[in-house]
N, CA and C atoms as a LAMMPS dump frame, in Angstrom:
ITEM: TIMESTEP
0
ITEM: NUMBER OF ATOMS
681
ITEM: BOX BOUNDS ff ff ff
-5.0000000000000000e+02 5.0000000000000000e+02
-5.0000000000000000e+02 5.0000000000000000e+02
-5.0000000000000000e+02 5.0000000000000000e+02
ITEM: ATOMS id mol type element x y z
1 1 1 N 68.544 6.587 -13.967
2 1 2 C 67.482 5.766 -14.542
3 1 3 C 66.904 4.817 -13.502
4 2 1 N 67.844 4.228 -12.685
5 2 2 C 67.346 3.239 -11.73
6 2 3 C 66.572 3.854 -10.598
7 3 1 N 66.715 5.2 -10.355
8 3 2 C 66.028 5.815 -9.226
9 3 3 C 64.656 6.319 -9.547
10 4 1 N 64.247 6.208 -10.796
11 4 2 C 62.931 6.709 -11.191
12 4 3 C 61.955 5.557 -11.199
13 5 1 N 60.85 5.703 -10.513
14 5 2 C 59.817 4.657 -10.49
15 5 3 C 58.497 5.254 -10.936
16 6 1 N 57.763 4.459 -11.662
17 6 2 C 56.455 4.921 -12.15
18 6 3 C 55.392 4.677 -11.102
19 7 1 N 54.59 5.663 -10.871
20 7 2 C 53.498 5.53 -9.892
21 7 3 C 52.234 5.126 -10.628
22 8 1 N 51.673 3.955 -10.347
23 8 2 C 50.457 3.524 -11.066
24 8 3 C 49.289 4.442 -10.766
25 9 1 N 48.565 4.759 -11.796
26 9 2 C 47.406 5.63 -11.662
27 9 3 C 46.144 4.788 -11.54
28 10 1 N 45.268 5.088 -10.591
29 10 2 C 44.014 4.319 -10.473
30 10 3 C 43.137 4.541 -11.683
31 11 1 N 42.689 3.418 -12.257
32 11 2 C 41.859 3.499 -13.462
33 11 3 C 40.388 3.266 -13.179
34 12 1 N 40.107 2.706 -12.022
35 12 2 C 38.715 2.365 -11.729
36 12 3 C 37.942 3.507 -11.093
37 13 1 N 38.635 4.591 -10.696
38 13 2 C 37.944 5.686 -10.007
39 13 3 C 36.882 6.347 -10.848
40 14 1 N 37.127 6.671 -12.156
41 14 2 C 36.08 7.32 -12.939
42 14 3 C 34.834 6.477 -13.069
43 15 1 N 35.057 5.146 -13.24
44 15 2 C 33.881 4.28 -13.391
45 15 3 C 33.076 4.243 -12.108
46 16 1 N 33.776 4.191 -10.947
47 16 2 C 33.058 4.116 -9.679
48 16 3 C 32.271 5.384 -9.402
49 17 1 N 32.896 6.534 -9.715
50 17 2 C 32.191 7.786 -9.446
51 17 3 C 31.014 7.977 -10.39
52 18 1 N 30.999 7.273 -11.506
53 18 2 C 29.881 7.421 -12.43
54 18 3 C 28.689 6.587 -12.04
55 19 1 N 28.915 5.524 -11.211
56 19 2 C 27.819 4.636 -10.845
57 19 3 C 27.194 5.025 -9.52
58 20 1 N 28.022 5.443 -8.551
59 20 2 C 27.524 5.706 -7.203
60 20 3 C 26.437 6.763 -7.143
61 21 1 N 26.564 7.905 -7.821
62 21 2 C 25.51 8.908 -7.718
63 21 3 C 24.151 8.399 -8.179
64 22 1 N 24.123 7.514 -9.185
65 22 2 C 22.847 6.976 -9.66
66 22 3 C 22.18 6.158 -8.58
67 23 1 N 22.968 5.309 -7.921
68 23 2 C 22.407 4.497 -6.845
69 23 3 C 21.932 5.371 -5.688
70 24 1 N 22.733 6.392 -5.355
71 24 2 C 22.333 7.28 -4.255
72 24 3 C 21.07 8.06 -4.59
73 25 1 N 20.993 8.555 -5.81
74 25 2 C 19.795 9.306 -6.189
75 25 3 C 18.573 8.414 -6.218
76 26 1 N 18.755 7.152 -6.591
77 26 2 C 17.626 6.22 -6.589
78 26 3 C 17.122 5.983 -5.176
79 27 1 N 18.057 5.814 -4.248
80 27 2 C 17.653 5.574 -2.868
81 27 3 C 17.058 6.827 -2.226
82 28 1 N 17.504 7.99 -2.667
83 28 2 C 16.911 9.221 -2.134
84 28 3 C 15.467 9.39 -2.57
85 29 1 N 15.051 8.692 -3.611
86 29 2 C 13.667 8.812 -4.086
87 29 3 C 12.693 7.993 -3.247
88 30 1 N 13.201 7.13 -2.361
89 30 2 C 12.31 6.293 -1.549
90 30 3 C 11.415 7.156 -0.669
91 31 1 N 12.034 8.119 0.036
92 31 2 C 11.255 8.981 0.929
93 31 3 C 10.166 9.763 0.223
94 32 1 N 10.492 10.48 -0.871
95 32 2 C 9.432 11.202 -1.587
96 32 3 C 8.326 10.297 -2.098
97 33 1 N 8.688 9.101 -2.575
98 33 2 C 7.657 8.193 -3.089
99 33 3 C 6.718 7.755 -1.978
100 34 1 N 7.281 7.397 -0.831
101 34 2 C 6.444 7.002 0.304
102 34 3 C 5.555 8.154 0.75
103 35 1 N 6.128 9.344 0.807
104 35 2 C 5.346 10.506 1.232
105 35 3 C 4.226 10.81 0.245
106 36 1 N 4.541 10.817 -1.044
107 36 2 C 3.524 11.102 -2.055
108 36 3 C 2.404 10.07 -2.022
109 37 1 N 2.769 8.792 -1.936
110 37 2 C 1.742 7.749 -1.925
111 37 3 C 0.854 7.805 -0.702
112 38 1 N 1.478 7.975 0.482
113 38 2 C 0.694 8.002 1.714
114 38 3 C -0.199 9.237 1.785
115 39 1 N 0.358 10.405 1.466
116 39 2 C -0.436 11.638 1.497
117 39 3 C -1.531 11.593 0.442
118 40 1 N -1.202 11.106 -0.747
119 40 2 C -2.21 11.022 -1.804
120 40 3 C -3.382 10.14 -1.415
121 41 1 N -3.084 8.97 -0.842
122 41 2 C -4.168 8.077 -0.418
123 41 3 C -5.004 8.707 0.688
124 42 1 N -4.347 9.382 1.632
125 42 2 C -5.087 10.038 2.71
126 42 3 C -5.986 11.147 2.174
127 43 1 N -5.484 11.905 1.201
128 43 2 C -6.285 12.983 0.617
129 43 3 C -7.501 12.414 -0.104
130 44 1 N -7.306 11.351 -0.859
131 44 2 C -8.434 10.749 -1.587
132 44 3 C -9.486 10.247 -0.612
133 45 1 N -9.053 9.53 0.424
134 45 2 C -10.015 8.988 1.389
135 45 3 C -10.735 10.099 2.148
136 46 1 N -10.007 11.166 2.498
137 46 2 C -10.639 12.284 3.196
138 46 3 C -11.635 12.99 2.291
139 47 1 N -11.233 13.286 1.062
140 47 2 C -12.116 14.011 0.147
141 47 3 C -13.337 13.188 -0.237
142 48 1 N -13.195 11.859 -0.266
143 48 2 C -14.335 11.014 -0.636
144 48 3 C -15.447 11.053 0.403
145 49 1 N -15.111 11.43 1.623
146 49 2 C -16.127 11.515 2.661
147 49 3 C -16.763 12.887 2.787
148 50 1 N -16.373 13.836 1.939
149 50 2 C -16.925 15.179 1.979
150 50 3 C -18.044 15.347 0.954
151 51 1 N -18.797 16.456 1.078
152 51 2 C -19.906 16.736 0.171
153 51 3 C -19.381 17.103 -1.216
154 52 1 N -19.874 16.395 -2.22
155 52 2 C -19.465 16.661 -3.6
156 52 3 C -20.514 17.448 -4.382
157 53 1 N -21.774 17.262 -4.029
158 53 2 C -22.844 17.94 -4.785
159 53 3 C -24.001 18.268 -3.853
160 54 1 N -24.694 19.366 -4.153
161 54 2 C -25.85 19.809 -3.371
162 54 3 C -26.964 20.221 -4.323
163 55 1 N -28.193 20.212 -3.809
164 55 2 C -29.333 20.622 -4.625
165 55 3 C -30.605 20.613 -3.805
166 56 1 N -31.729 20.936 -4.442
167 56 2 C -33.035 20.934 -3.787
168 56 3 C -33.984 20.062 -4.585
169 57 1 N -34.89 19.426 -3.883
170 57 2 C -35.877 18.557 -4.526
171 57 3 C -37.259 18.908 -3.992
172 58 1 N -38.293 18.813 -4.867
173 58 2 C -39.683 19.076 -4.464
174 58 3 C -40.242 17.828 -3.806
175 59 1 N -40.574 17.949 -2.531
176 59 2 C -41.083 16.809 -1.772
177 59 3 C -42.308 17.268 -0.983
178 60 1 N -43.484 16.644 -1.235
179 60 2 C -44.7 16.944 -0.483
180 60 3 C -45.128 18.391 -0.571
181 61 1 N -45.019 19.007 -1.724
182 61 2 C -45.43 20.378 -1.9
183 61 3 C -44.42 21.395 -1.436
184 62 1 N -43.294 20.959 -0.908
185 62 2 C -42.244 21.878 -0.476
186 62 3 C -40.916 21.496 -1.114
187 63 1 N -39.876 22.115 -0.668
188 63 2 C -38.535 21.823 -1.187
189 63 3 C -37.658 21.303 -0.053
190 64 1 N -36.776 20.418 -0.421
191 64 2 C -35.884 19.8 0.554
192 64 3 C -34.456 19.882 0.029
193 65 1 N -33.547 20.339 0.873
194 65 2 C -32.141 20.426 0.485
195 65 3 C -31.493 19.046 0.596
196 66 1 N -30.756 18.705 -0.41
197 66 2 C -30.084 17.407 -0.455
198 66 3 C -28.594 17.607 -0.723
199 67 1 N -27.806 16.678 -0.251
200 67 2 C -26.376 16.678 -0.58
201 67 3 C -25.875 15.241 -0.576
202 68 1 N -24.85 14.991 -1.35
203 68 2 C -24.252 13.657 -1.432
204 68 3 C -22.736 13.81 -1.307
205 69 1 N -22.107 12.802 -0.697
206 69 2 C -20.654 12.847 -0.568
207 69 3 C -20.003 12.053 -1.697
208 70 1 N -18.696 11.996 -1.656
209 70 2 C -17.967 11.355 -2.736
210 70 3 C -18.27 9.88 -2.883
211 71 1 N -18.482 9.181 -1.778
212 71 2 C -18.772 7.75 -1.864
213 71 3 C -20.151 7.499 -2.454
214 72 1 N -21.088 8.459 -2.287
215 72 2 C -22.394 8.323 -2.937
216 72 3 C -22.27 8.511 -4.441
217 73 1 N -21.373 9.394 -4.849
218 73 2 C -21.204 9.667 -6.281
219 73 3 C -20.459 8.518 -6.945
220 74 1 N -19.32 8.137 -6.393
221 74 2 C -18.526 7.028 -6.923
222 74 3 C -17.596 6.517 -5.839
223 75 1 N -17.591 5.231 -5.667
224 75 2 C -16.701 4.632 -4.677
225 75 3 C -15.35 4.242 -5.242
226 76 1 N -15.122 4.537 -6.521
227 76 2 C -13.88 4.113 -7.177
228 76 3 C -12.645 4.795 -6.59
229 77 1 N -12.629 6.12 -6.405
230 77 2 C -11.406 6.742 -5.881
231 77 3 C -10.971 6.182 -4.532
232 78 1 N -11.903 6.016 -3.61
233 78 2 C -11.539 5.501 -2.287
234 78 3 C -11.014 4.071 -2.391
235 79 1 N -11.667 3.247 -3.218
236 79 2 C -11.215 1.865 -3.371
237 79 3 C -9.821 1.805 -3.972
238 80 1 N -9.57 2.613 -4.985
239 80 2 C -8.245 2.615 -5.612
240 80 3 C -7.182 3.205 -4.697
241 81 1 N -7.573 4.121 -3.824
242 81 2 C -6.608 4.657 -2.856
243 81 3 C -6.139 3.556 -1.906
244 82 1 N -7.045 2.685 -1.497
245 82 2 C -6.666 1.571 -0.628
246 82 3 C -5.765 0.594 -1.378
247 83 1 N -6.101 0.338 -2.648
248 83 2 C -5.236 -0.518 -3.467
249 83 3 C -3.842 0.104 -3.598
250 84 1 N -3.805 1.415 -3.795
251 84 2 C -2.525 2.098 -3.904
252 84 3 C -1.701 1.987 -2.634
253 85 1 N -2.331 2.107 -1.48
254 85 2 C -1.616 1.958 -0.217
255 85 3 C -1.019 0.56 -0.09
256 86 1 N -1.819 -0.452 -0.451
257 86 2 C -1.317 -1.829 -0.389
258 86 3 C -0.137 -2.024 -1.342
259 87 1 N -0.23 -1.459 -2.535
260 87 2 C 0.866 -1.578 -3.498
261 87 3 C 2.102 -0.833 -3.022
262 88 1 N 1.908 0.289 -2.345
263 88 2 C 3.04 1.069 -1.841
264 88 3 C 3.839 0.273 -0.821
265 89 1 N 3.155 -0.518 -0.02
266 89 2 C 3.853 -1.368 0.949
267 89 3 C 4.45 -2.59 0.262
268 90 1 N 3.695 -3.166 -0.67
269 90 2 C 4.138 -4.403 -1.331
270 90 3 C 5.348 -4.194 -2.221
271 91 1 N 5.569 -2.975 -2.685
272 91 2 C 6.691 -2.737 -3.594
273 91 3 C 8.03 -3.024 -2.912
274 92 1 N 8.075 -2.975 -1.588
275 92 2 C 9.307 -3.272 -0.867
276 92 3 C 9.417 -4.752 -0.506
277 93 1 N 8.362 -5.512 -0.753
278 93 2 C 8.372 -6.934 -0.416
279 93 3 C 8.713 -7.822 -1.6
280 94 1 N 8.827 -7.249 -2.79
281 94 2 C 9.111 -8.03 -3.995
282 94 3 C 10.357 -7.463 -4.675
283 95 1 N 10.861 -8.207 -5.637
284 95 2 C 12.043 -7.796 -6.364
285 95 3 C 11.848 -8.021 -7.854
286 96 1 N 12.724 -7.409 -8.635
287 96 2 C 12.83 -7.597 -10.078
288 96 3 C 11.486 -7.366 -10.763
289 97 1 N 11.014 -8.373 -11.523
290 97 2 C 9.781 -8.185 -12.302
291 97 3 C 8.57 -7.945 -11.399
292 98 1 N 8.553 -8.582 -10.242
293 98 2 C 7.437 -8.372 -9.318
294 98 3 C 7.354 -6.941 -8.852
295 99 1 N 8.498 -6.319 -8.636
296 99 2 C 8.507 -4.92 -8.205
297 99 3 C 7.985 -4.01 -9.312
298 100 1 N 8.336 -4.322 -10.548
299 100 2 C 7.844 -3.515 -11.671
300 100 3 C 6.325 -3.617 -11.765
301 101 1 N 5.797 -4.818 -11.609
302 101 2 C 4.343 -5.012 -11.693
303 101 3 C 3.616 -4.278 -10.574
304 102 1 N 4.153 -4.354 -9.361
305 102 2 C 3.508 -3.675 -8.229
306 102 3 C 3.596 -2.162 -8.388
307 103 1 N 4.74 -1.675 -8.887
308 103 2 C 4.88 -0.239 -9.124
309 103 3 C 3.897 0.229 -10.193
310 104 1 N 3.704 -0.596 -11.227
311 104 2 C 2.725 -0.249 -12.254
312 104 3 C 1.312 -0.219 -11.678
313 105 1 N 1.003 -1.168 -10.784
314 105 2 C -0.31 -1.17 -10.131
315 105 3 C -0.494 0.089 -9.296
316 106 1 N 0.566 0.522 -8.629
317 106 2 C 0.506 1.755 -7.834
318 106 3 C 0.203 2.953 -8.723
319 107 1 N 0.896 3.045 -9.846
320 107 2 C 0.661 4.17 -10.755
321 107 3 C -0.742 4.126 -11.346
322 108 1 N -1.191 2.941 -11.747
323 108 2 C -2.531 2.817 -12.329
324 108 3 C -3.613 3.124 -11.297
325 109 1 N -3.381 2.782 -10.045
326 109 2 C -4.358 3.093 -8.992
327 109 3 C -4.521 4.602 -8.859
328 110 1 N -3.393 5.307 -8.88
329 110 2 C -3.478 6.761 -8.781
330 110 3 C -4.159 7.385 -9.984
331 111 1 N -3.807 6.894 -11.182
332 111 2 C -4.431 7.443 -12.389
333 111 3 C -5.927 7.167 -12.408
334 112 1 N -6.318 5.953 -12.02
335 112 2 C -7.752 5.618 -11.997
336 112 3 C -8.518 6.432 -10.969
337 113 1 N -7.922 6.642 -9.791
338 113 2 C -8.591 7.437 -8.765
339 113 3 C -8.771 8.878 -9.215
340 114 1 N -7.733 9.439 -9.849
341 114 2 C -7.826 10.823 -10.323
342 114 3 C -8.881 10.953 -11.412
343 115 1 N -8.916 10.009 -12.353
344 115 2 C -9.891 10.079 -13.44
345 115 3 C -11.311 9.917 -12.93
346 116 1 N -11.53 8.964 -12.027
347 116 2 C -12.876 8.746 -11.49
348 116 3 C -13.365 9.958 -10.714
349 117 1 N -12.477 10.578 -9.944
350 117 2 C -12.877 11.771 -9.191
351 117 3 C -13.186 12.931 -10.125
352 118 1 N -12.397 13.077 -11.168
353 118 2 C -12.634 14.169 -12.12
354 118 3 C -13.972 13.981 -12.829
355 119 1 N -14.285 12.758 -13.22
356 119 2 C -15.563 12.501 -13.884
357 119 3 C -16.741 12.697 -12.931
358 120 1 N -16.525 12.439 -11.646
359 120 2 C -17.612 12.606 -10.679
360 120 3 C -17.848 14.035 -10.263
361 121 1 N -16.991 14.947 -10.692
362 121 2 C -17.123 16.345 -10.284
363 121 3 C -18.383 16.994 -10.837
364 122 1 N -18.876 16.517 -11.963
365 122 2 C -20.085 17.102 -12.572
366 122 3 C -21.247 16.133 -12.576
367 123 1 N -21.15 15.056 -11.822
368 123 2 C -22.2 14.034 -11.809
369 123 3 C -23.365 14.464 -10.925
370 124 1 N -24.593 14.27 -11.427
371 124 2 C -25.8 14.616 -10.67
372 124 3 C -26.693 13.405 -10.434
373 125 1 N -26.267 12.232 -10.9
374 125 2 C -27.098 11.038 -10.759
375 125 3 C -27.317 10.671 -9.298
376 126 1 N -26.273 10.826 -8.479
377 126 2 C -26.423 10.465 -7.073
378 126 3 C -27.448 11.352 -6.372
379 127 1 N -27.495 12.633 -6.732
380 127 2 C -28.512 13.524 -6.153
381 127 3 C -29.913 13.13 -6.594
382 128 1 N -30.073 12.788 -7.874
383 128 2 C -31.386 12.366 -8.366
384 128 3 C -31.835 11.072 -7.702
385 129 1 N -30.912 10.16 -7.477
386 129 2 C -31.272 8.919 -6.8
387 129 3 C -31.683 9.186 -5.356
388 130 1 N -31.011 10.12 -4.696
389 130 2 C -31.373 10.471 -3.329
390 130 3 C -32.749 11.145 -3.291
391 131 1 N -33.028 11.993 -4.27
392 131 2 C -34.345 12.636 -4.33
393 131 3 C -35.44 11.61 -4.582
394 132 1 N -35.179 10.648 -5.467
395 132 2 C -36.171 9.609 -5.746
396 132 3 C -36.416 8.739 -4.519
397 133 1 N -35.387 8.495 -3.751
398 133 2 C -35.554 7.672 -2.55
399 133 3 C -36.374 8.39 -1.487
400 134 1 N -36.085 9.671 -1.284
401 134 2 C -36.806 10.42 -0.248
402 134 3 C -38.247 10.686 -0.655
403 135 1 N -38.466 11.042 -1.912
404 135 2 C -39.818 11.351 -2.378
405 135 3 C -40.61 10.115 -2.741
406 136 1 N -39.988 8.943 -2.714
407 136 2 C -40.637 7.691 -3.121
408 136 3 C -41.226 7.833 -4.518
409 137 1 N -40.498 8.529 -5.369
410 137 2 C -40.939 8.755 -6.746
411 137 3 C -39.705 8.645 -7.643
412 138 1 N -39.705 7.633 -8.5
413 138 2 C -38.54 7.413 -9.356
414 138 3 C -38.33 8.54 -10.357
415 139 1 N -39.345 9.354 -10.595
416 139 2 C -39.226 10.448 -11.545
417 139 3 C -38.763 11.744 -10.897
418 140 1 N -38.566 11.741 -9.594
419 140 2 C -38.152 12.959 -8.893
420 140 3 C -36.744 13.362 -9.313
421 141 1 N -36.549 14.639 -9.47
422 141 2 C -35.234 15.163 -9.86
423 141 3 C -34.832 16.289 -8.918
424 142 1 N -33.609 16.733 -9.051
425 142 2 C -33.057 17.765 -8.176
426 142 3 C -32.835 19.037 -8.984
427 143 1 N -33.194 20.158 -8.388
428 143 2 C -32.997 21.461 -9.024
429 143 3 C -31.883 22.215 -8.292
430 144 1 N -31.43 23.276 -8.926
431 144 2 C -30.398 24.145 -8.348
432 144 3 C -29.198 23.344 -7.865
433 145 1 N -28.685 22.48 -8.751
434 145 2 C -27.555 21.621 -8.398
435 145 3 C -26.263 22.442 -8.396
436 146 1 N -25.464 22.244 -7.381
437 146 2 C -24.145 22.877 -7.304
438 146 3 C -23.131 21.827 -6.865
439 147 1 N -21.899 21.981 -7.326
440 147 2 C -20.835 21.029 -7.015
441 147 3 C -19.726 21.741 -6.234
442 148 1 N -19.134 21.015 -5.326
443 148 2 C -18.058 21.569 -4.504
444 148 3 C -16.695 21.271 -5.147
445 149 1 N -15.656 21.715 -4.491
446 149 2 C -14.295 21.497 -5
447 149 3 C -13.691 20.186 -4.519
448 150 1 N -14.395 19.439 -3.682
449 150 2 C -13.824 18.215 -3.139
450 150 3 C -13.496 17.166 -4.197
451 151 1 N -14.28 17.026 -5.267
452 151 2 C -13.864 16.063 -6.3
453 151 3 C -12.49 16.379 -6.872
454 152 1 N -12.18 17.651 -7.034
455 152 2 C -10.878 18.022 -7.581
456 152 3 C -9.767 17.8 -6.558
457 153 1 N -10.104 17.943 -5.273
458 153 2 C -9.13 17.608 -4.228
459 153 3 C -8.82 16.116 -4.264
460 154 1 N -9.87 15.32 -4.443
461 154 2 C -9.67 13.878 -4.556
462 154 3 C -8.843 13.535 -5.787
463 155 1 N -9.101 14.223 -6.896
464 155 2 C -8.314 13.987 -8.113
465 155 3 C -6.847 14.348 -7.897
466 156 1 N -6.597 15.412 -7.143
467 156 2 C -5.214 15.796 -6.84
468 156 3 C -4.525 14.718 -6.008
469 157 1 N -5.254 14.135 -5.07
470 157 2 C -4.684 13.036 -4.298
471 157 3 C -4.348 11.848 -5.172
472 158 1 N -5.205 11.56 -6.146
473 158 2 C -4.906 10.484 -7.078
474 158 3 C -3.652 10.753 -7.887
475 159 1 N -3.435 12.004 -8.249
476 159 2 C -2.228 12.358 -8.997
477 159 3 C -0.974 12.171 -8.14
478 160 1 N -1.083 12.41 -6.842
479 160 2 C 0.053 12.17 -5.954
480 160 3 C 0.4 10.684 -5.917
481 161 1 N -0.623 9.841 -5.875
482 161 2 C -0.374 8.392 -5.916
483 161 3 C 0.258 8.004 -7.247
484 162 1 N -0.208 8.614 -8.319
485 162 2 C 0.376 8.35 -9.636
486 162 3 C 1.861 8.716 -9.653
487 163 1 N 2.219 9.858 -9.091
488 163 2 C 3.617 10.266 -9.045
489 163 3 C 4.454 9.272 -8.242
490 164 1 N 3.887 8.776 -7.144
491 164 2 C 4.604 7.771 -6.355
492 164 3 C 4.857 6.517 -7.185
493 165 1 N 3.86 6.11 -7.971
494 165 2 C 4.043 4.952 -8.831
495 165 3 C 5.072 5.174 -9.912
496 166 1 N 5.116 6.38 -10.476
497 166 2 C 6.108 6.685 -11.508
498 166 3 C 7.521 6.68 -10.917
499 167 1 N 7.667 7.182 -9.69
500 167 2 C 8.972 7.123 -9.037
501 167 3 C 9.399 5.678 -8.798
502 168 1 N 8.429 4.846 -8.406
503 168 2 C 8.744 3.433 -8.179
504 168 3 C 9.141 2.743 -9.477
505 169 1 N 8.488 3.107 -10.576
506 169 2 C 8.85 2.515 -11.866
507 169 3 C 10.231 2.972 -12.322
508 170 1 N 10.563 4.217 -12.054
509 170 2 C 11.833 4.767 -12.53
510 170 3 C 13.013 4.351 -11.667
511 171 1 N 12.844 4.395 -10.351
512 171 2 C 13.971 4.161 -9.457
513 171 3 C 13.816 2.92 -8.573
514 172 1 N 12.676 2.253 -8.649
515 172 2 C 12.401 1.16 -7.711
516 172 3 C 13.37 0.004 -7.774
517 173 1 N 14.036 -0.195 -8.899
518 173 2 C 14.967 -1.322 -9.012
519 173 3 C 16.104 -1.229 -8.006
520 174 1 N 16.477 -0.023 -7.584
521 174 2 C 17.566 0.176 -6.626
522 174 3 C 17.083 0.438 -5.207
523 175 1 N 15.781 0.337 -4.99
524 175 2 C 15.266 0.541 -3.646
525 175 3 C 15.568 -0.672 -2.77
526 176 1 N 15.719 -0.467 -1.47
527 176 2 C 15.951 -1.618 -0.58
528 176 3 C 14.702 -2.485 -0.489
529 177 1 N 14.936 -3.74 -0.166
530 177 2 C 13.834 -4.683 -0.004
531 177 3 C 13.792 -5.158 1.432
532 178 1 N 12.707 -5.829 1.773
533 178 2 C 12.589 -6.374 3.114
534 178 3 C 13.716 -7.367 3.366
535 179 1 N 14.109 -7.486 4.639
536 179 2 C 15.212 -8.366 4.992
537 179 3 C 14.932 -9.791 4.58
538 180 1 N 15.968 -10.479 4.145
539 180 2 C 15.812 -11.851 3.699
540 180 3 C 15.424 -12.81 4.8
541 181 1 N 15.573 -12.376 6.05
542 181 2 C 15.217 -13.301 7.123
543 181 3 C 13.717 -13.511 7.219
544 182 1 N 12.943 -12.649 6.545
545 182 2 C 11.498 -12.823 6.546
546 182 3 C 11.032 -13.679 5.378
547 183 1 N 11.949 -14.096 4.526
548 183 2 C 11.596 -14.878 3.365
549 183 3 C 12.014 -16.323 3.575
550 184 1 N 11.262 -17.268 3.007
551 184 2 C 11.569 -18.679 3.072
552 184 3 C 12.248 -19.082 1.778
553 185 1 N 13.453 -19.687 1.879
554 185 2 C 14.201 -20.036 0.685
555 185 3 C 14.054 -21.486 0.275
556 186 1 N 13.22 -22.223 0.945
557 186 2 C 12.996 -23.605 0.573
558 186 3 C 13.996 -24.571 1.178
559 187 1 N 15.007 -24.102 1.889
560 187 2 C 15.986 -24.995 2.501
561 187 3 C 15.359 -25.679 3.703
562 188 1 N 15.81 -26.887 4.011
563 188 2 C 15.214 -27.605 5.144
564 188 3 C 15.441 -26.867 6.444
565 189 1 N 14.44 -26.841 7.252
566 189 2 C 14.527 -26.156 8.537
567 189 3 C 15.276 -27.022 9.537
568 190 1 N 16.131 -26.374 10.319
569 190 2 C 16.901 -27.094 11.326
570 190 3 C 16.009 -27.373 12.523
571 191 1 N 15.94 -28.633 12.852
572 191 2 C 15.093 -29.016 13.977
573 191 3 C 15.848 -28.818 15.285
574 192 1 N 15.247 -28.078 16.183
575 192 2 C 15.884 -27.805 17.449
576 192 3 C 15.901 -29.057 18.321
577 193 1 N 17.035 -29.249 18.999
578 193 2 C 17.168 -30.389 19.891
579 193 3 C 16.347 -30.145 21.152
580 194 1 N 15.528 -31.121 21.464
581 194 2 C 14.657 -30.99 22.633
582 194 3 C 15.412 -31.443 23.866
583 195 1 N 15.406 -30.598 24.848
584 195 2 C 16.083 -30.931 26.093
585 195 3 C 15.224 -31.854 26.937
586 196 1 N 15.885 -32.59 27.781
587 196 2 C 15.177 -33.522 28.655
588 196 3 C 14.335 -32.764 29.674
589 197 1 N 13.206 -33.345 30.015
590 197 2 C 12.285 -32.741 30.971
591 197 3 C 12.377 -33.507 32.271
592 198 1 N 12.597 -32.75 33.33
593 198 2 C 12.675 -33.368 34.649
594 198 3 C 11.268 -33.635 35.156
595 199 1 N 10.872 -34.903 35.289
596 199 2 C 9.503 -35.206 35.745
597 199 3 C 9.218 -34.751 37.172
598 200 1 N 10.27 -34.431 37.911
599 200 2 C 10.075 -33.985 39.281
600 200 3 C 9.764 -32.499 39.371
601 201 1 N 9.844 -31.789 38.208
602 201 2 C 9.599 -30.345 38.191
603 201 3 C 8.358 -30.067 37.341
604 202 1 N 7.208 -29.819 37.971
605 202 2 C 5.955 -29.61 37.22
606 202 3 C 6.022 -28.454 36.244
607 203 1 N 6.809 -27.388 36.571
608 203 2 C 6.849 -26.245 35.668
609 203 3 C 7.467 -26.621 34.323
610 204 1 N 8.452 -27.564 34.34
611 204 2 C 9.048 -27.994 33.088
612 204 3 C 8.078 -28.832 32.273
613 205 1 N 7.248 -29.604 32.946
614 205 2 C 6.229 -30.386 32.238
615 205 3 C 5.246 -29.472 31.524
616 206 1 N 4.806 -28.403 32.207
617 206 2 C 3.866 -27.473 31.591
618 206 3 C 4.503 -26.748 30.414
619 207 1 N 5.791 -26.344 30.547
620 207 2 C 6.468 -25.668 29.441
621 207 3 C 6.586 -26.574 28.223
622 208 1 N 6.863 -27.846 28.447
623 208 2 C 6.956 -28.79 27.334
624 208 3 C 5.612 -28.955 26.655
625 209 1 N 4.555 -29.016 27.426
626 209 2 C 3.217 -29.132 26.83
627 209 3 C 2.867 -27.893 26.028
628 210 1 N 3.256 -26.706 26.52
629 210 2 C 3.004 -25.468 25.777
630 210 3 C 3.741 -25.463 24.449
631 211 1 N 4.912 -26.088 24.391
632 211 2 C 5.67 -26.152 23.133
633 211 3 C 5.157 -27.228 22.207
634 212 1 N 4.151 -27.996 22.635
635 212 2 C 3.618 -29.067 21.803
636 212 3 C 4.439 -30.339 21.872
637 213 1 N 5.242 -30.493 22.919
638 213 2 C 6.085 -31.669 23.067
639 213 3 C 5.448 -32.658 24.038
640 214 1 N 5.865 -33.903 23.888
641 214 2 C 5.428 -34.943 24.801
642 214 3 C 6.472 -35.063 25.897
643 215 1 N 6.191 -34.61 27.11
644 215 2 C 7.221 -34.63 28.162
645 215 3 C 7.603 -36.024 28.61
646 216 1 N 6.801 -37.025 28.239
647 216 2 C 7.11 -38.398 28.645
648 216 3 C 7.991 -39.108 27.636
649 217 1 N 8.277 -38.441 26.465
650 217 2 C 9.073 -39.076 25.42
651 217 3 C 10.536 -38.683 25.568
652 218 1 N 11.423 -39.641 25.288
653 218 2 C 12.853 -39.386 25.394
654 218 3 C 13.268 -38.355 24.347
655 219 1 N 14.053 -37.314 24.684
656 219 2 C 14.431 -36.261 23.729
657 219 3 C 15.28 -36.76 22.588
658 220 1 N 15.956 -37.909 22.714
659 220 2 C 16.776 -38.431 21.621
660 220 3 C 15.946 -39.092 20.545
661 221 1 N 14.665 -39.305 20.835
662 221 2 C 13.806 -39.94 19.848
663 221 3 C 13.876 -41.441 19.849
664 222 1 N 14.601 -42.019 20.821
665 222 2 C 14.724 -43.476 20.89
666 222 3 C 13.55 -44.019 21.666
667 223 1 N 12.626 -44.738 21
668 223 2 C 11.438 -45.218 21.719
669 223 3 C 11.768 -46.246 22.784
670 224 1 N 12.95 -46.869 22.71
671 224 2 C 13.296 -47.877 23.707
672 224 3 C 13.612 -47.278 25.055
673 225 1 N 13.875 -45.928 25.013
674 225 2 C 14.219 -45.27 26.269
675 225 3 C 13.018 -44.594 26.897
676 226 1 N 11.857 -44.627 26.222
677 226 2 C 10.646 -44.048 26.828
678 226 3 C 10.171 -44.937 27.949
679 227 1 N 9.71 -44.34 28.958
680 227 2 C 9.181 -45.147 30.06
681 227 3 C 8.049 -44.388 30.736
């Protein structure tokens, strides 16, 4: 009886193994989210500069070919892509509720860019405005209108930004944040002790002036020792 000893069994192992994979999977989502957001914004900005619609207008008894790019049709996708890029960076600079808000802004930017691009895919107002400007006739219209696939490419880029925002909303709470050394915590700053300046060495006088110090003042701060 005395030679038998009970070996304690670890009880915390199941709990630990149940939590670690969640944290690891959350951190693994950082790379895909960054990639989706960056690529999506680049696609939207690239597609916004391409031709979205083409047509012909009657000008001076003849016909003139016209085309408009995405920014002529609507500037919303490009603007929201820039907002999405800013939110993608800012999501790592905030924590807790702030991170949720920024992640939501990222998702909404992508959704808005995709919707605006999709609605602009069949828009002909920009072509009519271009025809009216060239013909100096507000009633001028464009015939034989055709639309390219670039609006749908822009919409796809917006969906990529949306996916990045959804990943940030789902897993962003466990994502790393910027180092705390870049944040100010409100604690008093330690004032560096100013070393004495040798008046016989001009280079030290210039260095003190560059630091915004008075080289003629005593470093201890005792005005009685200034001379």
